[in-house]
Backbone as a ProteinNet text record, in pm:
[ID]
protein_1_A
[PRIMARY]
MELVESHWDVESLEKAYRHGFMAGMIGKLSTDCPFKAEVIANAWEAGWQDGKEQFDIKQAKQLKETL
[TERTIARY]
-2735.3	-2747.3	-2699.1	-2745.1	-2733.9	-2578	-2536.1	-2433.8	-2416.6	-2520.9	-2526.5	-2627.3	-2559.5	-2699.5	-2698.9	-2832.4	-2869	-2894.8	-2895	-2908	-2793.7	-2682.3	-2634.3	-2580.7	-2535.4	-2517.8	-2366.4	-2332.7	-2222.7	-2219.7	-2327.3	-2307.6	-2294.9	-2342.7	-2366.2	-2193.1	-2174	-1994.4	-1912.6	-1928.6	-1865.2	-1892.3	-1972.9	-1998.2	-1958	-1959.4	-1884.2	-1734.9	-1669.7	-1540.6	-1470	-1570.7	-1534.9	-1549.5	-1660.4	-1648.6	-1478.1	-1436.4	-1367.8	-1240	-1252.5	-1126.3	-1075.9	-1222	-1215.3	-1210.9	-1215.3	-1175.3	-1043.7	-980.7	-813.8	-755.6	-828.4	-733	-729.8	-818.2	-791.7	-781.6	-706.4	-644.9	-742	-882.2	-958.2	-909.9	-909.3	-868.3	-941.1	-909.7	-999.3	-1107.9	-1130.3	-1198.9	-1341.5	-1338.3	-1443.9	-1534.4	-1522.6	-1552.6	-1753.9	-1836.2	-1948.3	-2033.9	-2022.7	-2089.9	-2028.1	-2138	-2139.5	-2188.5	-2232.2	-2259.2	-2127.1	-2087.5	-1931	-1914.3	-1966.2	-1918.8	-1898.1	-2013.8	-1982.2	-1884.2	-1886.3	-1771.4	-1631.9	-1618.4	-1518.7	-1462.9	-1553.3	-1543.9	-1510.7	-1562.8	-1516.3	-1373.9	-1353.4	-1190.3	-1084.8	-1131.1	-1030.3	-1023.9	-1133.5	-1162.7	-1015.7	-1029.8	-957.2	-817.1	-813.5	-657.5	-577.2	-647.2	-633.2	-592.4	-712.5	-710	-610.4	-529.8	-487.7	-327.1	-289.1	-180.9	-132.3	-269.6	-205.1	-227.8	-280.7	-228.2	-89.5	-48.8	94.2	173.8	164.1	251.6	229.2	124	118.9	182.7	219.3	266	360.1	428.2	579.4	632	522.9	631.2	621.1	524.3	511.5	663.9	673.1	776.6	907.2	915.5	1063.5	1058.9	964.3	984.9	992.7	994.2	991	1141.8	1206.3	1301.9	1445.8
-743.5	-812.9	-738.4	-769.3	-669	-705.9	-609.4	-611.4	-720.9	-745.9	-855.1	-951.1	-1061	-1196.2	-1243.8	-1291.7	-1357.2	-1490.9	-1538.1	-1691.2	-1723.8	-1831	-1840.1	-2008.5	-2111.7	-2193.7	-2235.4	-2346.6	-2394.6	-2418.8	-2432.1	-2435.5	-2295	-2239.3	-2055.6	-2024.1	-2075.1	-2043.6	-2109.3	-2199.8	-2283.2	-2216	-2184.3	-2115.3	-1977.1	-1901.8	-1811	-1796.8	-1939.2	-1961.4	-1980.6	-2095.7	-2137.5	-1980.6	-1897.1	-1751.7	-1736.8	-1684.5	-1613.1	-1656.4	-1788.2	-1864	-1842.1	-1883.8	-1831.7	-1681.2	-1594.4	-1455.2	-1479.5	-1477.9	-1487	-1563.4	-1662	-1760	-1650.3	-1550.7	-1473.9	-1362.9	-1344.1	-1214.8	-1069	-1140.5	-995.5	-953.7	-807.9	-792.1	-804.7	-812.6	-837.1	-759	-635.5	-525.4	-551.4	-673	-684.2	-832.5	-797.4	-899.4	-857	-937.5	-906.6	-905.7	-988.8	-990.6	-865.8	-817.4	-748	-791.6	-896.5	-943.6	-1019.1	-992.7	-1004.7	-1129.6	-1290.1	-1381.1	-1452.9	-1400.3	-1468.4	-1393.9	-1261.2	-1205.1	-1254	-1295	-1334.5	-1484.9	-1546.3	-1671.9	-1686.1	-1583.4	-1523.8	-1442.1	-1364.1	-1355	-1412.6	-1539.3	-1628.5	-1740.2	-1770.4	-1788.1	-1752.7	-1611.4	-1502.2	-1552.4	-1568.8	-1543.8	-1672	-1776.9	-1907.4	-1912.4	-1854.8	-1860.7	-1747.7	-1626.8	-1498.4	-1626.8	-1653.8	-1768.4	-1831.2	-1902	-1956.7	-1938.3	-1804.8	-1722.7	-1643.4	-1615.6	-1591.4	-1684.7	-1779.2	-1892.1	-1942.8	-1970.6	-1995.1	-1858.9	-1712.7	-1575.8	-1630	-1680.8	-1657.1	-1778.6	-1928.2	-2007.5	-1952.5	-1923.5	-1849.5	-1745	-1688.7	-1572.1	-1610.1	-1734.2	-1869.5	-1869.6	-1954.5	-2009.7	-1916.3	-1831	-1723.7	-1664.5	-1660.6	-1617.2	-1747
1009.2	1103.9	1222.4	1288.6	1437.5	1492.7	1605.5	1644.7	1747.4	1837.9	1964.5	1898.9	1859	1773.4	1919.4	1951.7	2070	2046.4	1919.9	1865.2	1731	1786.6	1687.3	1701.2	1624	1646	1566.4	1594.7	1566.3	1373.6	1302.7	1185.4	1118.3	1179	1126	1185.9	1253.7	1309.2	1182.7	1160.5	1043.3	941	904.7	771.1	738.4	882.1	855.6	857.4	945.7	935.8	785.2	702.2	589.1	473.4	509.9	399.1	444.7	538.6	566.2	530.4	555.9	498	319.4	271.4	100	81.9	145.7	133.7	180.2	243.1	305.5	204.7	117.2	38.2	-84.8	-125.9	-276.6	-212.9	-98.4	-68	-52.9	-27.1	41.6	151.1	205.2	344.5	429.5	549.7	702.5	695.9	650.1	655.3	593.8	510.5	398.3	498.9	628.5	689.9	687.4	608.8	580.6	747.8	829.5	975.3	1062.9	1141.5	1230.9	1368.4	1385.2	1527.7	1588.1	1668.7	1750.3	1717	1769.9	1777.1	1619.3	1539.5	1419.8	1319.1	1364.4	1302.4	1320.4	1442.6	1520.7	1444.5	1407.9	1352	1193.7	1137.2	976.2	1005	1089.7	1119.1	1138	1211.1	1241.8	1091.7	1037.1	915.8	844.8	819.5	719.7	733.2	890.3	946.3	871.6	878.9	849.7	667	621	462.5	410.9	482.3	418.2	469.2	569.3	587.7	481.4	414.7	314.7	184.3	157.7	43.6	67.8	146.9	179.6	129.8	210.6	198.4	41	-43.9	-211.4	-275.7	-250.1	-288.8	-304.4	-176.9	-131.8	-261.4	-230	-331.7	-486.1	-500	-633	-704.7	-608.4	-600.9	-594.2	-522.8	-570.3	-635.7	-716.3	-815.5	-954.6	-924	-1082.7	-1052	-896	-915.2	-974.3
[MASK]
+++++++++++++++++++++++++++++++++++++++++++++++++++++++++++++++++++

């Protein structure tokens, strides 16, 4: 994908967000973003941040349960 994407739509942004969310939920690194186009990459990163937050909450809960 090119660095500056001249055409994107809401559906592609939502898809990138969902993929980022799932990546964050399974503990992938933010550097694993597969997109180069800035707008789409930003959507993926926003999803990743939300997913990573949920991943961290789940990890903390599991750790608390084992103590």
